[in-house]
C-alpha positions in Angstrom: -78.7 115.6 -127.0 -79.6 116.2 -123.3 -78.3 119.3 -121.6 -78.6 119.8 -117.8 -79.1 123.2 -116.1 -77.7 122.4 -112.7 -78.7 125.8 -111.2 -81.8 127.8 -112.2 -84.3 129.9 -110.4 -86.8 129.6 -113.3 -89.5 129.1 -110.7 -89.5 132.9 -110.1 -91.8 133.0 -113.2 -95.2 132.2 -111.6 -97.5 132.9 -114.6 -98.6 129.5 -115.8 -98.6 130.4 -119.4 -95.2 132.0 -119.3 -93.8 129.2 -117.2 -95.0 126.7 -119.8 -93.4 128.7 -122.6 -90.1 128.8 -120.7 -90.1 125.1 -120.3 -91.1 124.5 -123.9 -88.1 126.6 -125.1 -85.9 124.5 -122.8 -87.2 121.2 -124.3 -86.9 122.6 -127.9 -83.2 123.2 -127.2 -82.5 119.8 -125.6 -82.5 121.1 -122.0 -84.6 118.5 -120.2 -83.0 118.5 -116.7 -83.4 121.6 -114.5 -82.1 121.7 -110.9 -83.8 124.3 -108.7 -82.3 125.8 -105.6 -84.5 127.8 -103.2 -83.1 130.8 -101.3 -85.2 131.1 -98.2 -88.3 129.6 -96.6 -90.7 131.7 -98.7 -89.3 130.3 -101.9 -89.8 126.6 -101.0 -93.4 126.6 -102.3 -92.3 128.3 -105.6 -89.7 125.6 -106.2 -92.1 122.8 -105.4 -94.8 124.3 -107.6 -92.4 124.2 -110.5 -91.5 120.6 -109.7 -95.1 119.6 -109.5 -95.8 121.2 -112.9 -92.9 119.5 -114.6 -91.9 116.5 -112.5 -90.1 114.8 -115.4 -87.8 117.7 -115.9 -87.4 119.6 -112.6 -85.5 118.5 -109.5 -85.5 120.5 -106.2 -82.9 121.3 -103.6 -83.4 123.2 -100.4 -81.1 125.5 -98.3 -80.7 129.0 -97.0 -78.9 131.4 -99.3 -76.1 133.3 -97.5 -77.7 136.7 -98.5 -80.7 135.6 -96.6 -78.8 135.0 -93.4 -80.3 137.9 -91.6 -81.6 138.5 -88.1 -84.0 135.6 -88.2 -81.6 133.2 -89.9 -81.9 130.5 -87.2 -85.7 130.5 -87.6 -85.3 130.3 -91.4 -83.0 127.3 -91.0 -85.5 125.6 -88.7 -88.3 126.1 -91.2 -86.2 124.8 -94.1 -85.0 121.9 -92.1 -88.5 120.8 -91.2 -89.5 121.1 -94.9 -86.8 118.7 -96.1 -88.4 115.4 -95.0 -91.7 116.5 -96.7 -90.1 116.5 -100.2 -87.7 114.4 -102.3 -84.7 116.7 -102.8 -81.4 116.2 -104.6 -79.1 118.6 -102.8 -78.8 121.1 -100.0 -78.5 124.5 -101.7 -77.9 127.1 -102.4 -75.7 127.7 -99.4 -72.4 129.3 -98.7 -70.9 132.7 -98.1 -71.4 136.1 -99.8 -69.3 139.1 -98.8 -70.3 141.2 -101.7 -73.5 142.6 -100.1 -72.8 142.4 -96.4 -69.6 141.6 -94.6 -71.1 142.1 -91.1 -73.0 138.8 -91.1 -69.9 136.7 -91.9 -69.8 134.7 -88.6 -73.5 133.9 -88.9 -73.1 132.9 -92.6 -70.2 130.6 -91.7 -72.3 129.0 -88.9 -75.4 128.6 -91.2 -73.1 127.1 -93.9 -71.6 124.5 -91.5 -75.0 123.6 -90.2 -76.3 122.9 -93.7 -73.2 121.0 -94.7 -74.0 118.7 -91.9 -77.6 118.3 -93.0 -76.2 117.2 -96.4 -73.8 114.7 -94.8 -76.5 113.2 -92.7 -78.7 112.8 -95.8 -75.9 111.7 -98.0 -76.7 114.6 -100.4 -74.4 117.0 -102.3 -74.2 120.7 -101.5 -74.5 123.5 -104.0 -72.3 126.4 -102.9 -72.8 130.2 -103.5 -69.5 131.9 -103.2 -69.1 135.6 -103.9 -66.1 137.6 -102.8 -65.5 134.9 -100.3 -63.4 132.1 -101.8 -60.9 131.9 -99.0 -63.6 131.8 -96.4 -65.5 129.1 -98.3 -62.4 127.1 -98.8 -61.5 127.3 -95.1 -64.9 125.8 -94.2 -64.6 123.1 -96.8 -61.2 122.1 -95.6 -62.5 122.0 -92.0 -65.5 119.9 -93.0 -63.9 117.6 -95.6 -64.6 113.9 -95.3 -65.9 111.2 -97.6 -69.5 112.6 -97.5 -68.5 116.2 -98.5 -69.2 116.7 -102.2 -71.2 118.9 -104.6 -70.9 121.9 -106.9 -69.3 125.3 -106.6 -72.1 127.2 -108.3 -71.1 130.1 -110.6 -67.4 129.4 -110.5 -65.4 132.4 -111.6 -62.1 131.8 -109.9 -58.6 131.0 -111.3 -57.0 127.7 -112.2 -55.4 127.2 -108.8 -58.8 127.7 -107.1 -60.4 125.4 -109.6 -58.0 122.6 -108.7 -58.4 123.3 -104.9 -62.1 122.6 -105.3 -61.6 119.6 -107.6 -59.2 118.1 -105.0 -62.0 118.5 -102.4 -64.4 116.5 -104.6 -66.3 119.4 -106.1 -67.5 120.1 -109.6 -67.4 123.6 -111.1 -70.6 125.2 -112.2 -70.0 127.1 -115.4 -72.6 129.6 -116.6 -73.0 132.7 -118.6 -69.9 134.5 -117.3 -67.8 132.2 -119.5 -69.2 134.0 -122.5 -68.3 137.5 -121.2 -65.4 139.0 -123.2 -63.2 140.2 -120.3 -64.2 137.8 -117.5 -61.1 135.6 -117.9 -63.2 132.5 -117.1 -62.8 131.3 -120.7 -59.0 130.9 -120.2 -59.6 129.0 -117.0 -62.2 126.7 -118.5 -59.8 125.8 -121.3 -57.4 124.4 -118.7 -60.0 122.3 -116.8 -60.9 118.8 -117.9 -64.5 118.6 -118.8 -65.0 115.7 -116.3 -64.9 118.4 -113.6 -67.5 120.7 -115.1 -71.3 121.1 -115.0 -73.3 123.7 -116.8 -75.8 126.2 -115.3 -77.6 129.4 -116.1 -78.5 130.8 -112.7 -81.6 132.2 -114.5 -82.9 134.9 -114.3 -79.4 136.2 -113.6 -76.0 136.2 -115.4 -77.5 136.0 -118.9 -75.0 134.8 -121.5 -74.0 136.6 -124.7 -75.8 137.4 -127.0 -78.6 138.2 -124.5 -76.5 139.8 -121.8 -78.4 142.6 -120.1 -81.7 140.8 -120.6 -83.5 138.4 -118.3 -81.9 135.0 -118.4 -83.7 131.7 -118.8 -82.7 128.1 -118.8 -83.1 127.7 -122.6 -80.0 130.0 -122.9 -77.9 127.2 -121.6 -77.1 126.3 -125.2 -74.9 129.4 -125.4 -72.9 128.3 -122.4 -72.5 124.8 -123.9 -71.5 126.2 -127.3 -68.8 128.4 -125.6 -67.4 125.5 -123.6 -67.4 123.3 -126.8 -65.5 126.1 -128.6 -62.9 126.4 -125.8 -62.3 122.7 -125.7 -62.5 122.3 -129.5 -65.1 119.5 -129.3 -68.8 119.2 -130.3 -71.7 120.6 -128.3 -73.1 117.1 -128.2 -69.9 115.9 -126.4 -70.1 118.8 -123.9 -73.8 117.9 -123.3 -73.0 114.2 -122.8 -70.1 114.7 -120.4 -71.6 117.5 -118.3 -75.0 115.7 -118.0 -73.1 112.6 -117.0 -71.3 114.6 -114.3 -74.6 116.0 -113.1 -76.0 112.5 -112.7 -73.0 111.6 -110.6 -73.5 114.7 -108.3 -77.3 114.5 -107.9 -77.8 110.7 -108.3 -80.6 111.2 -110.9 
């Protein structure tokens, strides 16, 4: 069984021993494919260090997180853009719009989002989208930018069935993580109605820890709890969930 964590910040752990232990727990649980988004220029080296340590299992992407679209966002974009040709990357991400923390930067977030979408199109890469309290705004950008080259994952999808199908119709996969295990999230009912061929799994570690470890630091090895929940919702085996969602991740990332 091969499980794929399509979105993890496991590189935040910089202690070599602890980093090795985290990876070993992943491998012990069948999680042998980890996709790592950076968030800003300073995190590029952290991502690439993790990839260098575990090149068989870790795959990088690069982008500017919407929460890091601050006063110097254009300089940040320039630094990240210059770093892209220096590395083999598999997506532009994580990028998008976040109106939970700061609504005042919306116009800059939209501009940064569009710029990075066009990077992805030029490179024939998928995008990995961060969307928090901003579904309508993200969808408007995607509708404006849609063409044969626009594709990717809506990371940490927590929307409704209608929103799910709007994204699927635009060629996106839904990233399902620990929230699906939360009792009152409502995401479980949505996932039940979405064909597995449109879903990929993720942890967003060290955030959004699934039950039974909710409230503690998340890690990629906990992806098994997400897979088990999705299997239960679809009344199929965990092995089937792993096979289909990993196959989906290969379509998205090309590896």
